[in-house]
VOLO-921363 format. One line per field, with one value per residue (C-alpha): x, y, z; chain. Coordinates in Angstrom, 1 decimal. Each point is the difference from the previous one (the first is absolute). Example, Ala and Ser with C-alpha at 12.3 -4.5 7.8 and 13.67 -1.06 7.14 Angstrom:
residues 2
c1 = c(12.3 | 1.4)
c2 = c(-4.5 | 3.4)
c3 = c(7.8 | -0.7)
c = c(A | A)
//
This chain:
residues 398
c1 = c(24.6 | -1.0 | -3.3 | -2.5 | -3.8 | -2.3 | -4.1 | -3.2 | -3.4 | -3.0 | -2.3 | -3.7 | -2.3 | 2.1 | -0.3 | -3.8 | -0.5 | 1.9 | 2.8 | 2.6 | 1.0 | 0.4 | 2.6 | 1.6 | 0.4 | 1.2 | 2.8 | 1.2 | 0.0 | 1.9 | 2.2 | 2.5 | -0.1 | -0.8 | -3.2 | 1.5 | -3.4 | -3.3 | -2.5 | -3.6 | -0.1 | -2.3 | 1.6 | -0.9 | 0.0 | 3.0 | 1.9 | -1.6 | 0.9 | 3.8 | -0.1 | -1.4 | 2.8 | 2.8 | -1.1 | -0.2 | 3.6 | 1.0 | -0.9 | 1.1 | -2.7 | -3.6 | -2.1 | 1.3 | -2.4 | -2.4 | 0.9 | 0.4 | -3.1 | -1.6 | 1.7 | -1.3 | -3.7 | -0.3 | 2.4 | -1.2 | -3.5 | -3.3 | -3.2 | 1.6 | 1.5 | 3.5 | 0.6 | 2.0 | 3.6 | 2.1 | 3.8 | 1.7 | 4.1 | 2.5 | 4.0 | 2.7 | 1.7 | -1.0 | -3.5 | -1.5 | 0.6 | -1.4 | -3.1 | -0.1 | -0.3 | -2.6 | -2.3 | 0.4 | -0.3 | -3.1 | -0.8 | 1.9 | -2.3 | -3.1 | -0.5 | -1.5 | -2.2 | 1.3 | 3.8 | -0.6 | 1.1 | -0.3 | 3.6 | 0.5 | -1.4 | -1.5 | -0.3 | -2.7 | -1.8 | 0.8 | -2.4 | 0.6 | -2.5 | 0.8 | -2.5 | -0.9 | 0.3 | 3.0 | 2.5 | 2.1 | -3.1 | 0.3 | -4.0 | 0.5 | 3.8 | 0.1 | 3.5 | -0.7 | 3.9 | 2.6 | 3.3 | 3.2 | 2.5 | 3.0 | 1.6 | 0.7 | -2.9 | -1.8 | 2.4 | -1.9 | -3.2 | 0.7 | 0.9 | -2.8 | -1.9 | 2.1 | -0.7 | -3.5 | -0.5 | 1.7 | -2.6 | -2.5 | -2.0 | 0.2 | -3.9 | -2.1 | -3.2 | -1.3 | -3.8 | -3.2 | -1.9 | -4.1 | 0.5 | 3.5 | -1.8 | -0.1 | 3.6 | 3.1 | 3.4 | 1.7 | 4.1 | 1.7 | 3.2 | 1.8 | 2.7 | 3.1 | -0.1 | -1.8 | 3.5 | 3.1 | -0.4 | -1.0 | -4.0 | -2.9 | -1.6 | -0.3 | -2.2 | -2.1 | -0.6 | -1.0 | -2.0 | -2.0 | -0.7 | -1.0 | -3.5 | -1.0 | -0.9 | 2.0 | 2.7 | 3.5 | 0.7 | 3.4 | 2.8 | 3.9 | 2.7 | 0.8 | 3.1 | -1.6 | 2.6 | 0.3 | -2.2 | -2.6 | -0.4 | -0.1 | -2.8 | -1.6 | -0.2 | -0.3 | -3.9 | 0.7 | 2.3 | -2.7 | -1.7 | 2.5 | 0.8 | -3.8 | -0.5 | 3.5 | 0.5 | -2.7 | 0.2 | 4.0 | -0.3 | -2.6 | 2.5 | 2.9 | -1.8 | -1.4 | 3.9 | 1.4 | -3.2 | 0.6 | 4.4 | 0.2 | -3.5 | -1.4 | -3.4 | 0.5 | -2.6 | -1.6 | 2.4 | 2.7 | -1.3 | -0.6 | 3.7 | 0.5 | -2.0 | 1.4 | 3.5 | 0.7 | -3.1 | 0.3 | 3.5 | -0.7 | -3.0 | 2.8 | 2.3 | -2.7 | -0.8 | 4.5 | -0.4 | -3.0 | 2.4 | 3.1 | -2.2 | -1.5 | 3.3 | 2.6 | 1.4 | -0.7 | -0.2 | 2.3 | 2.3 | -0.2 | 2.1 | -2.1 | 1.4 | -1.1 | -3.7 | -1.5 | 1.7 | -1.5 | 0.4 | 1.6 | -3.0 | -2.9 | -3.7 | -2.7 | -2.8 | -3.4 | -2.3 | -3.7 | -3.3 | -3.4 | -3.4 | 0.1 | 4.1 | 1.2 | -2.2 | -0.1 | 4.0 | 0.2 | -2.3 | 2.5 | 3.0 | -1.4 | 0.1 | 3.4 | 1.0 | 0.5 | -1.2 | -3.3 | -0.4 | -2.6 | 1.1 | 0.5 | 1.4 | 3.2 | 1.3 | -1.1 | 1.3 | 3.4 | 0.6 | 2.3 | -1.0 | -1.7 | 3.2 | 0.6 | -2.9 | 0.8 | -1.8 | -2.0 | -3.0 | -1.5 | -2.6 | -1.9 | -0.6 | 2.0 | 2.5 | 0.3 | 0.8 | 2.4 | 1.9 | 0.2 | 1.5 | 2.8 | 1.0 | -0.4 | -2.5 | 0.3 | 3.2 | 2.3 | 4.0 | -0.4 | 0.8 | 2.8 | 1.4 | 0.0 | 1.7 | 2.7 | 0.7 | -0.4 | 3.1 | 2.3 | -0.7 | 1.5 | 3.2 | 0.4 | 0.2 | -3.2 | -0.2 | 3.6)
c2 = c(5.1 | 2.1 | -0.8 | 2.7 | 0.1 | 1.6 | 0.1 | -0.8 | 1.9 | -1.5 | 2.8 | 0.1 | -1.0 | -3.0 | -1.6 | 1.2 | -2.2 | -2.9 | -0.2 | 0.2 | -4.0 | 0.4 | 2.6 | -1.3 | -4.1 | 2.3 | 1.8 | -2.8 | -2.6 | 2.2 | 2.1 | -1.9 | 2.4 | -0.6 | 1.5 | 1.4 | 2.2 | 0.8 | 2.2 | 1.4 | 3.8 | 3.0 | 3.0 | 3.6 | 2.8 | 1.7 | -3.8 | 0.1 | 3.6 | -0.5 | -3.2 | 0.9 | 2.9 | -2.6 | -1.5 | 3.4 | 0.6 | -3.1 | 0.8 | -3.2 | 0.0 | 1.0 | -1.9 | 1.6 | 3.0 | -2.3 | -2.5 | 3.1 | 0.9 | -3.3 | 0.3 | 3.3 | -1.0 | -3.7 | -0.5 | 2.0 | 0.3 | 0.0 | 1.1 | 0.3 | -3.4 | -1.5 | -2.6 | -3.6 | -0.2 | -2.6 | 0.3 | -2.8 | 0.6 | -2.5 | -0.3 | -1.2 | 0.6 | 2.7 | 0.0 | 3.3 | -1.6 | -3.2 | 1.5 | 2.3 | -2.5 | -2.6 | 3.4 | 1.2 | 3.1 | 2.3 | 1.7 | -2.3 | -3.3 | 1.6 | 2.2 | -2.5 | -3.0 | -2.4 | 1.0 | -1.3 | -3.3 | 0.0 | -1.4 | 3.1 | 1.0 | 2.8 | -1.4 | -2.4 | 2.2 | 3.9 | 2.0 | 3.0 | 1.0 | 3.8 | 1.6 | -1.1 | 3.2 | 0.9 | -3.1 | 2.8 | 0.3 | -2.7 | -0.2 | -3.2 | -0.9 | -2.9 | -1.1 | -3.2 | 0.1 | 3.0 | -0.8 | 2.4 | -0.9 | 1.5 | -1.1 | 3.2 | 1.4 | -3.3 | 0.7 | 3.5 | -1.6 | -2.6 | 3.0 | 1.5 | -2.7 | -0.8 | 3.1 | -0.2 | -3.4 | 1.3 | -0.8 | -1.5 | -2.8 | -3.1 | -0.3 | 1.8 | 1.4 | 2.1 | -1.2 | -0.1 | -3.0 | 0.5 | -2.9 | -0.2 | -3.0 | -1.9 | 0.8 | -2.3 | -0.2 | -3.2 | -0.8 | -2.0 | -1.2 | -0.9 | -2.4 | -0.8 | -2.1 | 2.6 | 2.1 | -3.3 | 1.6 | 2.3 | -0.6 | 1.2 | -2.3 | 3.1 | 2.1 | -3.1 | -0.5 | 3.5 | 0.4 | -3.2 | 1.4 | 3.3 | -1.8 | 0.7 | 3.5 | 0.6 | 3.2 | -0.4 | 2.2 | -0.9 | -1.7 | -1.0 | -1.6 | -2.0 | -2.5 | -1.5 | -0.1 | -3.5 | 1.6 | 1.1 | -3.0 | -2.0 | 2.5 | -0.2 | -3.7 | -0.7 | -1.0 | -2.7 | -1.7 | -0.9 | -1.0 | -2.2 | -1.3 | -1.1 | -1.0 | -1.9 | -1.4 | -3.0 | -0.8 | -0.4 | -2.1 | -2.2 | -0.5 | -0.9 | -2.5 | -2.0 | 0.6 | -2.1 | -2.3 | -0.7 | -0.4 | -2.4 | -1.2 | 0.6 | 2.1 | 3.4 | 1.3 | 2.9 | 1.7 | -1.1 | 2.2 | 2.7 | -0.4 | 0.5 | 2.6 | 2.2 | -0.5 | -0.5 | 1.2 | 3.7 | -0.4 | -0.5 | 2.8 | 2.9 | -1.1 | 0.7 | 3.5 | 0.1 | 0.0 | 2.4 | 2.3 | -0.4 | 0.7 | 3.3 | 1.7 | -2.0 | -1.1 | -3.7 | 1.0 | -1.2 | 0.7 | 4.7 | 1.7 | 1.4 | 3.5 | -0.6 | -1.8 | 3.8 | 0.6 | 0.1 | -3.5 | -1.1 | -0.5 | 2.4 | -0.1 | 2.4 | 2.0 | 0.8 | 1.2 | 0.1 | 1.5 | -0.3 | -1.6 | -3.6 | 0.6 | -3.6 | -2.7 | 1.5 | 0.3 | -3.8 | -0.7 | 0.8 | -1.2 | -3.3 | -3.2 | -0.5 | -3.3 | 1.1 | -3.6 | 0.8 | 3.4 | 0.3 | 1.3 | 3.5 | 0.8 | 1.3 | -3.3 | -2.0 | 2.0 | 0.8 | -1.7 | -3.4 | -1.9 | 1.4 | 1.7 | 1.5 | 1.1 | 3.3 | 2.8 | 0.4 | 2.0 | 0.4 | -1.9 | 2.2 | 3.7 | -0.5 | -1.9 | 2.5 | 2.5 | -1.5 | -0.9 | 3.7 | 0.7 | -2.5 | 0.8 | 3.9 | 0.3 | 3.7 | 0.7 | -0.5 | 0.2 | 1.8 | 3.0 | -1.1 | -1.8 | 2.7 | 2.3 | -2.9 | -0.1 | 4.0 | 0.1 | -2.5 | 0.7 | 3.7 | -1.4 | -1.9 | -3.1 | -1.7 | -3.1 | -0.5)
c3 = c(-11.0 | 2.7 | 1.9 | 0.4 | 1.0 | -2.5 | 0.5 | -2.0 | 1.1 | -0.7 | 0.0 | 1.5 | -2.7 | -0.7 | 3.4 | 0.2 | -3.4 | 2.3 | -3.0 | 3.5 | -0.8 | -3.8 | 0.5 | 2.7 | -2.0 | -2.7 | 2.0 | 2.2 | -3.0 | -2.5 | 1.7 | 1.4 | 2.7 | 4.1 | 1.4 | 3.6 | 0.9 | -0.7 | 1.5 | -0.6 | 0.1 | -0.5 | -1.1 | 1.0 | -2.0 | 1.1 | -1.2 | -3.1 | -1.1 | 1.4 | -2.0 | -3.4 | 0.7 | -0.2 | -3.2 | -1.9 | 1.4 | -2.2 | -3.0 | -1.7 | -2.4 | -1.4 | 2.0 | 3.2 | 0.2 | -0.7 | 2.9 | 2.2 | -0.3 | 0.6 | 3.4 | 1.0 | -0.8 | 0.6 | 3.0 | 2.3 | 1.8 | -2.0 | 1.6 | 3.6 | 0.0 | -0.8 | -2.6 | 0.9 | -2.1 | 0.1 | 0.3 | -1.0 | 0.7 | -2.1 | 0.6 | -2.8 | -2.9 | -2.1 | 1.5 | -2.3 | -2.8 | 0.2 | 2.2 | -3.1 | -2.2 | 1.5 | 0.7 | -3.4 | -1.7 | -0.1 | -3.6 | -2.4 | 1.1 | 0.1 | -3.0 | -2.2 | 1.4 | -2.9 | 2.6 | 3.1 | 1.0 | 3.5 | 0.2 | 2.8 | 3.2 | -1.2 | -3.6 | 1.6 | 2.9 | -1.3 | -2.0 | -2.5 | -1.9 | -2.3 | -1.3 | -4.1 | -1.6 | 2.1 | 0.6 | 2.6 | 1.8 | 3.2 | 1.0 | 2.5 | 1.4 | 2.8 | -0.4 | 2.9 | 1.8 | 0.4 | 0.2 | -0.7 | -3.3 | 1.8 | 2.9 | 1.4 | 0.2 | 1.3 | 2.3 | 0.9 | -0.5 | 2.9 | 2.7 | -0.7 | 0.3 | 3.3 | 1.6 | -0.5 | 1.3 | 3.3 | 2.8 | -2.2 | 1.0 | -2.3 | -0.1 | -2.2 | 1.1 | -2.8 | 0.5 | 1.3 | 0.2 | 0.0 | 3.2 | 1.4 | 2.5 | -3.1 | -1.1 | 1.0 | -1.0 | -0.4 | -0.1 | -3.1 | -0.2 | -3.2 | 1.6 | -1.2 | -2.4 | -2.7 | 0.2 | -0.4 | -3.8 | -2.2 | -0.6 | -0.6 | 2.4 | 2.5 | -2.1 | -1.5 | 3.7 | 0.7 | -2.7 | 0.5 | 3.6 | -2.0 | -0.9 | 3.2 | -0.4 | 3.1 | 0.7 | 0.7 | 2.6 | 0.9 | -1.4 | 0.8 | -0.3 | 2.9 | 1.6 | 2.9 | 2.9 | 2.0 | 2.7 | -2.2 | -1.5 | 3.6 | 0.7 | -3.1 | -0.2 | 3.4 | 0.4 | -3.4 | 2.6 | 2.0 | -2.9 | -1.4 | 2.9 | 1.2 | -4.3 | -0.4 | 3.4 | -0.1 | -3.7 | 0.1 | 3.1 | -1.6 | -2.8 | 2.5 | 1.5 | -3.0 | -1.7 | 3.4 | 0.2 | -3.9 | 0.7 | 2.9 | -0.8 | 3.8 | 1.3 | 1.6 | 2.8 | -0.4 | 2.9 | -2.3 | -2.8 | 2.1 | 1.5 | -3.7 | -0.9 | 3.5 | -1.6 | -3.2 | -1.6 | 2.4 | -1.4 | -3.9 | 0.2 | 1.6 | -2.8 | -2.0 | 1.4 | 0.1 | -4.2 | 0.0 | 2.0 | -1.7 | -3.4 | 0.7 | 1.9 | -1.4 | 3.1 | 1.9 | 4.0 | 2.1 | -3.1 | 1.0 | 2.1 | 2.8 | -1.0 | -3.2 | 0.1 | -0.6 | -3.2 | -3.4 | -1.2 | -3.7 | -2.2 | -0.5 | -0.1 | -1.1 | 1.9 | -1.1 | 2.6 | -1.7 | 1.0 | -0.6 | 0.8 | 1.0 | -1.3 | 2.1 | -1.3 | -3.3 | -0.3 | 1.4 | -2.4 | -2.9 | 2.0 | 0.6 | 2.7 | 2.0 | -2.4 | -3.7 | -0.8 | 1.5 | -1.5 | -2.4 | -3.7 | -0.5 | 3.2 | 1.1 | 1.8 | -2.7 | -2.8 | 1.7 | 3.2 | 1.0 | 3.0 | 3.4 | 0.9 | -3.6 | -0.4 | -2.0 | 2.6 | 3.0 | 1.2 | 3.4 | 0.8 | 2.3 | 0.7 | 3.1 | -1.3 | -2.7 | 3.0 | 1.6 | -3.5 | -0.7 | 3.6 | -0.5 | -3.6 | 1.0 | -2.8 | 0.5 | -1.0 | -2.7 | -0.6 | -3.8 | 1.3 | 1.6 | -2.6 | -2.4 | 2.5 | 0.9 | -3.8 | -0.6 | 2.9 | -1.4 | -3.5 | 0.8 | 1.1 | -3.4 | 0.8 | 0.0 | -1.5 | -0.2)
c = c(A | A | A | A | A | A | A | A | A | A | A | A | A | A | A | A | A | A | A | A | A | A | A | A | A | A | A | A | A | A | A | A | A | A | A | A | A | A | A | A | A | A | A | A | A | A | A | A | A | A | A | A | A | A | A | A | A | A | A | A | A | A | A | A | A | A | A | A | A | A | A | A | A | A | A | A | A | A | A | A | A | A | A | A | A | A | A | A | A | A | A | A | A | A | A | A | A | A | A | A | A | A | A | A | A | A | A | A | A | A | A | A | A | A | A | A | A | A | A | A | A | A | A | A | A | A | A | A | A | A | A | A | A | A | A | A | A | A | A | A | A | A | A | A | A | A | A | A | A | A | A | A | A | A | A | A | A | A | A | A | A | A | A | A | A | A | A | A | A | A | A | A | A | A | A | A | A | A | A | A | A | A | A | A | A | A | A | A | A | A | A | A | A | A | A | A | A | A | A | A | A | A | A | A | A | A | A | A | A | A | A | A | A | A | A | A | A | A | A | A | A | A | A | A | A | A | A | A | A | A | A | A | A | A | A | A | A | A | A | A | A | A | A | A | A | A | A | A | A | A | A | A | A | A | A | A | A | A | A | A | A | A | A | A | A | A | A | A | A | A | A | A | A | A | A | A | A | A | A | A | A | A | A | A | A | A | A | A | A | A | A | A | A | A | A | A | A | A | A | A | A | A | A | A | A | A | A | A | A | A | A | A | A | A | A | A | A | A | A | A | A | A | A | A | A | A | A | A | A | A | A | A | A | A | A | A | A | A | A | A | A | A | A | A | A | A | A | A | A | A | A | A | A | A | A | A | A | A | A | A | A | A | A | A | A | A | A | A | A | A | A | A | A | A | A | A | A | A | A | A | A | A | A | A | A | A | A | A | A | A | A | A | A | A | A | A | A | A)
//
C-alpha cells in the first residue's frame, strides 16, 4: 500500500496545559506510523484565516464549521501575542485514517459525560460543552488536536504549512519575561534508544520534564551526522580518558599480578593506564559515537561524514528560570543505577551509555550544543515539499 504523509496539530491550549507528552505517547505507540518531523510554531492571523478556509471547503461533516471557527478564534494571536502550536508529521500507510482514529471525533464522545471513555486523544483532553436548554448550541469547545481525515485535503493542508514555514526560525519567541536575566535555555535530547520501536516512552519523558514548569520553545527530529556527533561529544572523550584510563590500568595490573603471580611496580600500572586504559576509554567513546549517529568512527567514508546518520533523536529546547538545573534534576545522574527514583534515567535508562536522554550541564554548554545541532533550523518544511513534489508524480511510496 502507498505510504503518504499526514499531520497532527496540537493546539495552544493543549500545549499550555502541558499535555504534549500525553498526546505524543498516544500517537507514537498506537498509530503504527513513523514520526518524521515536528516543529513548534506560532501562527499569524493570515495563516489562521487561510487554514480555516481550507477546513470549511472540506465540508466532510457538521463538525467542520465548529473546527474552522475555533482555528480563526484560538490558533492565531490574542492580546497582541502569538501562541505556540505543535505540528507533528507522520508517514506510513493510511496515515489520515490511523491518526483520525486515535485523535477521535468531536461531537459523539462529548454529548453525554457518561459516554466519555478517554480512549482517544479528544476523549481525554478535548472539551465540548453545550447549552442544557439547546444541545445544538455550543458554549465551549477545545478540540485538543487537529488532523485531516482525507489524504487529498491533508496534502493541501501540508502545502499550506510548508509555505508558512519558509524562512521561519525553529525557536519560538512569543513571551516577554519579567526578568530576562534569570531566564535560561537548555537543550534536551531524547536519544536513539527511545525510537527503536513504537513506544509511549518519548511522550512520558516529556511529561516528566513538564513538571519543571518550563516551556518548550523549540523541537525537531534530528539525525546526527558523524561530524556533528564527534563535535558534540568531544569533551566527553577527554573526560572518559581521565576517568577510565587509570581505573582500567589498575585493573589490568591486578589481573596480570594474579595471572602470573608477580608484583608489578607503579610505573608499570601507569604504562598500562597510558596504553590499555587509554585504548579502552577510546573504545567507550567510539561506542557513544556509534550509538548517537549509527556509524562507528573510522568506518564512515570521508565524503559521508557530514551526512545525516541512520538513527534519529528528538531535540527539545526548554526555556525558563533556572532551566538547566530544573531539567537535570528531573533527568538524574549519568548512571541510571545511581539516579534517584522518579527521575528519567532511573525510570528508562539502561546503563551509563544508554541512559535515554541528554541535557545540557550549564548555560554555556547549552549555547555550544545549540550551535552544533543547529537548533534554529528545522527540516519539517523541506520534508513536506519533497513529499508533495513526488506526490504530484503519483509515485510516492510506490
